[in-house]
C-alpha positions as semicolon CSV with decimal commas, in nm:
position;residue;x (nm);y (nm);z (nm)
1;X;10,718;6,749;11,544
2;X;10,474;6,792;11,258
3;X;10,154;6,988;11,312
4;X;9,933;6,695;11,217
5;X;10,107;6,461;11,459
6;X;10,070;6,715;11,739
7;X;9,696;6,758;11,679
8;X;9,640;6,384;11,644
9;X;9,826;6,303;11,965
10;X;9,636;6,561;12,167
11;X;9,302;6,478;12,009
12;X;9,329;6,102;12,057
13;X;9,486;6,090;12,403
14;X;9,334;6,379;12,601
15;X;9,069;6,220;12,821
16;X;8,698;6,297;12,824
17;X;8,512;6,403;13,138
18;X;8,652;6,243;13,453
19;X;8,927;6,075;13,248
20;X;9,079;6,412;13,155
21;X;9,388;6,514;13,350
22;X;9,621;6,813;13,357
23;X;9,913;6,579;13,433
24;X;9,865;6,344;13,137
25;X;10,102;6,309;12,842
26;X;9,852;6,501;12,629
27;X;9,848;6,785;12,882
28;X;10,228;6,799;12,883
29;X;10,228;6,807;12,504
30;X;9,983;7,098;12,505
31;X;10,207;7,296;12,740
32;X;10,499;7,225;12,506
33;X;10,313;7,380;12,211
34;X;10,549;7,682;12,180
35;X;10,848;7,454;12,127
36;X;10,666;7,189;11,925
37;X;10,457;7,393;11,678
38;X;10,556;7,757;11,734
39;X;10,768;7,754;11,421
40;X;10,458;7,717;11,203
41;X;10,358;8,081;11,260
42;X;10,567;8,390;11,182
43;X;10,820;8,501;11,440
44;X;10,683;8,760;11,680
45;X;10,368;8,568;11,771
46;X;10,320;8,412;12,113
47;X;10,203;8,051;12,135
48;X;10,037;7,893;12,438
49;X;9,876;7,555;12,496
50;X;9,644;7,488;12,788
51;X;9,500;7,161;12,920
52;X;9,328;7,362;13,194
53;X;9,437;7,513;13,521
54;X;9,364;7,301;13,825
55;X;9,088;7,096;13,667
56;X;9,118;6,971;13,310
57;X;8,960;7,198;13,050
58;X;8,637;7,090;12,887
59;X;8,789;7,222;12,564
60;X;9,171;7,215;12,571
61;X;9,331;7,467;12,339
62;X;9,640;7,600;12,164
63;X;9,636;7,975;12,099
64;X;9,838;8,210;11,881
65;X;9,856;8,571;12,000
66;X;9,966;8,884;11,818
67;X;10,118;9,043;12,130
68;X;10,025;9,392;12,009
69;X;9,662;9,279;12,040
70;X;9,674;9,045;12,340
71;X;9,901;8,809;12,529
72;X;9,620;8,610;12,687
73;X;9,306;8,422;12,585
74;X;9,104;8,623;12,838
75;X;9,074;8,933;12,616
76;X;9,122;9,061;12,265
77;X;9,129;8,868;11,939
78;X;9,339;8,558;11,884
79;X;9,368;8,241;11,677
80;X;9,308;7,910;11,852
81;X;9,280;7,535;11,803
82;X;8,986;7,424;12,021
83;X;8,940;7,054;12,096
84;X;8,570;6,972;12,126
85;X;8,421;6,829;12,443
86;X;8,382;6,482;12,285
87;X;8,740;6,500;12,142
88;X;8,610;6,422;11,794
89;X;8,695;6,755;11,629
90;X;8,946;7,040;11,637
91;X;8,825;7,387;11,537
92;X;9,086;7,631;11,413
93;X;8,899;7,944;11,514
94;X;8,959;8,316;11,490
95;X;8,809;8,394;11,827
96;X;8,776;8,654;12,102
97;X;8,868;8,659;12,468
98;X;8,569;8,579;12,686
99;X;8,688;8,586;13,047
100;X;8,720;8,960;13,109
101;X;8,400;9,059;12,927
102;X;8,210;8,782;13,108
103;X;8,327;8,915;13,444
104;X;8,214;9,263;13,343
105;X;7,877;9,182;13,186
106;X;7,779;8,833;13,296
107;X;7,779;8,525;13,076
108;X;7,456;8,583;12,884
109;X;7,518;8,946;12,786
110;X;7,886;8,878;12,717
111;X;7,799;8,602;12,471
112;X;7,548;8,828;12,298
113;X;7,802;9,109;12,265
114;X;8,075;8,874;12,141
115;X;7,844;8,714;11,885
116;X;7,734;9,056;11,755
117;X;8,093;9,175;11,734
118;X;8,200;8,855;11,557
119;X;7,918;8,897;11,304
120;X;8,011;9,260;11,235
121;X;8,377;9,177;11,179
122;X;8,295;8,873;10,967
123;X;8,058;9,064;10,739
124;X;8,310;9,345;10,695
125;X;8,578;9,107;10,568
126;X;8,605;9,056;10,190
127;X;8,401;8,768;10,052
128;X;8,714;8,595;9,925
129;X;8,871;8,608;10,272
130;X;8,570;8,424;10,415
131;X;8,541;8,164;10,140
132;X;8,527;7,808;10,268
133;X;8,530;7,909;10,635
134;X;8,258;7,853;10,893
135;X;8,071;8,123;11,083
136;X;7,986;7,876;11,361
137;X;8,167;7,607;11,557
138;X;8,028;7,325;11,768
139;X;8,230;7,234;12,075
140;X;7,952;7,045;12,251
141;X;7,753;7,341;12,379
142;X;7,833;7,281;12,745
143;X;7,760;7,583;12,968
144;X;8,056;7,801;13,054
145;X;8,362;7,859;12,838
146;X;8,270;7,620;12,553
147;X;7,948;7,809;12,484
148;X;8,133;8,139;12,505
149;X;8,398;8,015;12,260
150;X;8,116;7,927;12,022
151;X;7,972;8,278;12,056
152;X;8,310;8,445;12,007
153;X;8,396;8,264;11,684
154;X;8,452;8,497;11,391
155;X;8,554;8,240;11,129
156;X;8,683;7,886;11,158
157;X;8,766;7,561;10,988
158;X;8,690;7,233;11,165
159;X;8,877;6,903;11,137
160;X;8,778;6,551;11,232
161;X;9,050;6,422;11,465
162;X;9,022;6,077;11,307
163;X;9,062;6,218;10,955
164;X;9,298;6,513;10,974
165;X;9,413;6,665;10,642
166;X;9,769;6,612;10,524
167;X;10,051;6,818;10,674
168;X;10,071;7,060;10,382
169;X;9,701;7,142;10,408
170;X;9,716;7,193;10,785
171;X;10,008;7,433;10,753
172;X;9,843;7,619;10,466
173;X;9,522;7,656;10,667
174;X;9,715;7,789;10,967
175;X;9,902;8,037;10,747
176;X;9,576;8,152;10,591
177;X;9,417;8,204;10,932
178;X;9,718;8,403;11,055
179;X;9,671;8,635;10,757
180;X;9,298;8,655;10,829
181;X;9,381;8,743;11,191
182;X;9,574;9,051;11,076
183;X;9,299;9,151;10,833
184;X;9,032;9,110;11,100
185;X;9,221;9,331;11,345
186;X;9,225;9,611;11,088
187;X;8,861;9,553;10,993
188;X;8,752;9,560;11,357
189;X;8,888;9,911;11,396
190;X;8,714;10,021;11,075
191;X;8,386;9,884;11,211
192;X;8,449;10,059;11,543
193;X;8,481;10,392;11,363
194;X;8,174;10,348;11,142
195;X;7,921;10,191;11,380
196;X;7,799;10,265;11,728
197;X;7,827;10,022;12,022
198;X;7,904;9,725;11,796
199;X;8,268;9,675;11,893
200;X;8,311;9,621;12,265
201;X;8,674;9,506;12,267
202;X;8,900;9,773;12,412
203;X;9,245;9,809;12,255
204;X;9,550;9,966;12,410
205;X;9,635;10,288;12,230
206;X;10,002;10,374;12,181
207;X;10,131;10,697;12,332
208;X;10,087;10,999;12,109
209;X;10,464;11,049;12,092
210;X;10,555;10,706;11,956
211;X;10,771;10,810;11,662
212;X;11,143;10,755;11,682
213;X;11,214;11,110;11,569
214;X;11,001;11,422;11,516
215;X;10,888;11,468;11,156
216;X;11,067;11,802;11,130
217;X;11,400;11,665;11,253
218;X;11,683;11,751;11,010
219;X;12,019;11,696;11,184
220;X;12,304;11,926;11,085
221;X;12,570;11,676;11,192
222;X;12,627;11,317;11,299
223;X;12,674;11,441;11,655
224;X;12,334;11,611;11,660
225;X;12,168;11,294;11,528
226;X;12,335;11,082;11,797
227;X;12,237;11,325;12,073
228;X;11,871;11,334;11,970
229;X;11,817;10,970;11,880
230;X;11,984;10,835;12,194
231;X;11,781;11,071;12,411
232;X;11,450;10,941;12,274
233;X;11,300;10,601;12,343
234;X;11,114;10,446;12,054
235;X;10,804;10,261;12,166
236;X;10,861;9,919;12,012
237;X;10,561;9,698;11,953
238;X;10,529;9,378;12,153
239;X;10,541;9,175;11,831
240;X;10,866;9,350;11,738
241;X;11,019;9,282;12,078
242;X;10,905;8,919;12,064
243;X;11,071;8,878;11,723
244;X;11,397;9,022;11,857
245;X;11,381;8,800;12,166
246;X;11,312;8,484;11,965
247;X;11,598;8,540;11,725
248;X;11,832;8,650;12,003
249;X;11,757;8,327;12,190
250;X;11,836;8,128;11,875
251;X;12,172;8,302;11,828
252;X;12,271;8,261;12,191
253;X;12,196;7,891;12,155
254;X;12,453;7,889;11,874
255;X;12,710;8,048;12,103
256;X;12,685;8,390;11,938
257;X;12,726;8,711;12,137
258;X;12,408;8,919;12,110
259;X;12,316;9,259;12,252
260;X;11,958;9,386;12,250
261;X;11,997;9,692;12,471
262;X;12,215;9,913;12,250
263;X;11,954;10,183;12,183
264;X;11,838;10,268;11,920
265;X;11,963;9,954;11,747
266;X;11,748;9,641;11,763
267;X;12,034;9,393;11,776
268;X;12,411;9,406;11,784
269;X;12,567;9,071;11,698
270;X;12,930;8,964;11,735
271;X;13,002;8,652;11,530
272;X;13,360;8,532;11,476
273;X;13,486;8,876;11,573
274;X;13,265;9,051;11,317
275;X;13,026;9,326;11,432
276;X;12,676;9,306;11,284
277;X;12,413;9,580;11,306
278;X;12,066;9,425;11,279
279;X;11,723;9,581;11,230
280;X;11,408;9,374;11,297
281;X;11,077;9,413;11,113
282;X;10,748;9,241;11,197
283;X;10,552;9,207;10,873
284;X;10,182;9,289;10,896
285;X;9,919;9,189;10,640
286;X;10,189;9,064;10,404
287;X;10,342;9,410;10,359
288;X;10,698;9,299;10,290
289;X;10,755;9,609;10,075
290;X;10,714;9,847;10,367
291;X;10,925;9,632;10,597
292;X;11,213;9,609;10,347
293;X;11,207;9,982;10,277
294;X;11,215;10,062;10,648
295;X;11,498;9,817;10,710
296;X;11,704;9,963;10,425
297;X;11,655;10,317;10,549
298;X;11,719;10,251;10,915
299;X;12,025;10,033;10,861
300;X;12,179;10,292;10,629
301;X;12,103;10,575;10,872
302;X;12,228;10,396;11,184
303;X;12,546;10,277;11,012
304;X;12,619;10,625;10,877
305;X;12,541;10,821;11,193
306;X;12,634;10,585;11,475
307;X;12,958;10,432;11,345
308;X;13,285;10,590;11,228
309;X;13,357;10,574;10,856
310;X;13,656;10,347;10,910
311;X;13,466;10,105;11,136
312;X;13,142;10,036;10,952
313;X;12,942;9,733;11,072
314;X;12,810;9,448;10,864
315;X;12,433;9,493;10,824
316;X;12,148;9,246;10,861
317;X;11,769;9,277;10,829
318;X;11,557;9,040;11,039
319;X;11,199;8,965;10,931
320;X;10,913;8,775;11,093
321;X;10,847;8,589;10,767
322;X;10,987;8,552;10,415
323;X;11,004;8,870;10,205
324;X;11,053;8,706;9,865
325;X;11,350;8,649;9,636
326;X;11,342;8,994;9,474
327;X;11,373;9,174;9,806
328;X;11,637;8,932;9,930
329;X;11,844;9,011;9,620
330;X;11,778;9,383;9,667
331;X;11,907;9,370;10,023
332;X;12,211;9,167;9,920
333;X;12,277;9,423;9,643
334;X;12,302;9,688;9,914
335;X;12,531;9,473;10,127
336;X;12,259;9,372;10,373
337;X;12,211;9,012;10,483
338;X;11,853;8,896;10,540
339;X;11,714;8,646;10,792
340;X;11,354;8,532;10,828
341;X;11,144;8,275;11,011
342;X;11,029;7,956;10,835
343;X;10,848;7,639;10,941
344;X;11,187;7,476;10,993
345;X;11,354;7,756;11,188
346;X;11,555;8,054;11,062
347;X;11,644;8,090;10,694
348;X;11,866;8,350;10,535
349;X;12,020;8,509;10,230
350;X;12,357;8,384;10,099
351;X;12,559;8,628;10,309
352;X;12,356;8,547;10,621
353;X;12,413;8,175;10,570
354;X;12,783;8,227;10,504
355;X;12,813;8,423;10,829
356;X;12,629;8,159;11,033
357;X;12,336;8,389;11,114
358;X;12,074;8,141;10,988
């Protein structure tokens, strides 16, 4: 299903007021958002559509979560399509969870805090990142969640349901907002460190010992490396684990044997009797360079230290989005297949395609 068709169907068929229903076709389509439009964002993101729980929502929504930030619309920062109360517009909004802060502070103070935080983040973003985007959204102004969504908006673009842009524009806008989401997460933490009491969102901090290996670790033998690395548990990010799960589900659907619990390896794949060692990388803020370098290093290290010389695995690097032709050719040059998420599913380098991994 195309993104434009999805938005048009929801926008034109979800009822208004007493005509809205959580059992309607539009409600079912919203709940199916992960399957219907999840491919339009990089792998590793969570997608959820909600027509409301119990009663129909005044503003139905489809949200995109970076799971390292949040897995719910009740807290943290997320990207969301919000259908206005009158069903005339969709706002694609970089927004903030309102439920938990409202419970803690009350609706009025929560909206004030969210609006101040949104303003601080927005003003700290580069001018070019904000160009053409709106600092405010209008969902109808009804008391409750709609008004809180309006307060929590950081930046948005709004579409008329009756005059949606073409498919290419909708996808480009979504891709741009996903990139803005990552930039805004980084900017928020910069603002937190340089201002007082402006940022109220609490983020989960990773454990202090989150590195795979100590910085001073210099193994004297393969055996020492295996002993140390298998004894430690690397704290994988939620986005990383989501990427692995999504690709693993795809492979299993193709009848491929997949193992995701062979620590420290991300994925072990058996396809047509061939053993593949796979390393997954979630790309943040477009940093394909760092992801490719890490994949090259880890695949080389794991293959050298964890496998006998006469039983070397085939190697594959899995990415949440495209890394570009130069890096694909670089990986292929080193005997590493590459797979990445696209709007249409999973794409791959020549060796990945030949092996049936994409």
